[in-house]
C-alpha positions as CSV (number, residue, x, y, z in Angstrom):
1,M,-96.8,1.0,29.4
2,T,-95.8,-1.4,32.1
3,I,-92.6,-3.3,32.3
4,D,-92.5,-6.8,33.2
5,T,-90.1,-7.5,36.2
6,K,-91.2,-10.7,37.2
7,I,-88.3,-13.2,37.9
8,R,-89.4,-16.5,36.3
9,H,-86.3,-18.7,36.6
10,V,-83.1,-18.3,38.7
11,T,-80.1,-20.5,37.8
12,K,-78.6,-22.0,41.0
13,P,-74.9,-21.4,41.7
14,G,-72.6,-23.8,40.1
15,A,-75.3,-25.0,37.6
16,N,-74.5,-25.4,34.0
17,I,-76.0,-22.5,32.5
18,F,-75.7,-23.8,29.0
19,L,-77.9,-26.6,29.8
20,E,-80.5,-24.2,31.0
21,L,-80.0,-22.3,27.7
22,G,-81.0,-25.4,25.7
23,F,-77.7,-26.9,24.7
24,S,-77.4,-30.5,24.3
25,A,-75.8,-32.2,27.4
26,E,-72.4,-32.9,25.5
27,V,-72.3,-29.4,24.1
28,A,-73.1,-27.8,27.4
29,K,-70.7,-29.8,29.2
30,R,-67.9,-28.6,26.7
31,L,-69.0,-25.0,26.9
32,Y,-69.1,-25.0,30.6
33,A,-65.5,-26.6,30.8
34,A,-64.2,-24.0,28.4
35,S,-65.9,-21.1,30.4
36,Q,-64.3,-22.2,33.7
37,K,-60.9,-22.5,32.1
38,Q,-61.2,-18.9,30.9
39,I,-62.5,-17.6,34.2
40,N,-59.7,-19.4,36.0
41,D,-57.0,-18.2,33.5
42,T,-58.2,-14.6,34.0
43,R,-58.2,-14.9,37.8
44,L,-54.5,-16.4,37.9
45,L,-53.5,-13.4,35.4
46,K,-55.2,-10.9,37.8
47,E,-53.3,-12.5,40.8
48,Q,-50.0,-12.3,39.1
49,L,-50.6,-8.6,38.3
50,M,-51.8,-8.0,41.9
51,T,-48.9,-9.7,43.3
52,E,-46.3,-7.5,41.4
53,L,-48.3,-4.4,42.8
54,S,-48.2,-5.7,46.4
55,T,-44.6,-6.7,46.1
56,W,-43.8,-3.1,45.0
57,I,-45.8,-1.5,47.7
58,E,-43.9,-3.7,50.3
59,Q,-40.5,-3.0,48.8
60,H,-40.9,0.7,49.0
61,H,-42.5,0.4,52.4
62,L,-45.5,2.2,51.6
63,K,-48.6,2.7,53.5
64,Q,-51.8,1.9,51.6
65,A,-52.7,5.6,51.7
66,E,-49.4,6.5,50.0
67,A,-49.5,3.8,47.5
68,A,-53.1,5.1,46.6
69,E,-51.7,8.6,46.0
70,I,-49.1,7.2,43.5
71,L,-51.4,4.8,41.9
72,M,-54.1,7.4,41.6
73,V,-56.8,5.2,43.1
74,S,-58.6,5.2,46.6
75,R,-56.9,3.6,49.6
76,P,-59.6,1.0,49.7
77,R,-58.6,0.0,46.1
78,V,-55.1,-0.7,47.4
79,S,-56.3,-2.7,50.1
80,D,-58.5,-4.8,47.4
81,V,-55.3,-5.2,45.4
82,V,-53.2,-6.4,48.4
83,N,-56.0,-8.7,49.4
84,K,-56.2,-10.3,45.8
85,K,-59.9,-9.4,45.3
86,T,-59.6,-10.2,41.7
87,T,-63.4,-9.8,41.0
88,K,-63.0,-6.0,41.7
89,F,-60.6,-5.3,38.8
90,T,-60.3,-5.6,35.1
91,I,-57.0,-6.7,33.8
92,D,-56.8,-3.2,32.0
93,T,-57.0,-1.4,35.4
94,L,-54.3,-3.5,36.9
95,V,-51.9,-3.1,34.0
96,E,-52.6,0.7,34.1
97,M,-51.7,0.9,37.8
98,L,-48.5,-1.1,37.1
99,S,-47.6,1.5,34.2
100,R,-48.1,4.3,36.7
101,I,-45.3,2.8,38.8
102,G,-42.9,2.2,35.9
103,K,-43.6,-1.5,35.4
104,P,-44.9,-1.8,32.0
105,V,-46.8,-5.1,31.3
106,T,-45.6,-7.1,28.3
107,L,-47.8,-9.6,26.7
108,A,-46.5,-13.2,25.5
109,V,-48.6,-15.6,23.6
110,G,-48.1,-19.2,23.7
């Protein structure tokens, strides 16, 4: 048995994937806008959580290696937090890290 691994189509960066999936132009535009809003909202939330962690590290005058030990992550992970590399983290991971330093996260809706 052979597995087909040929790439037949590649969506260009920034293209509306919903159009390429066959949605009407109107629906694709609406779905794309909604997905971009969700992506941006998630990025902003991650940045806020990372700012809290970075501020804590700075306030306690910790080196990244020291912070990594307390947060129970690697030093490069601390660097990624400090440099706001949001794509490298889930919200859950950031919430866990904040919990480890005694900063529980509260969710408010609305």
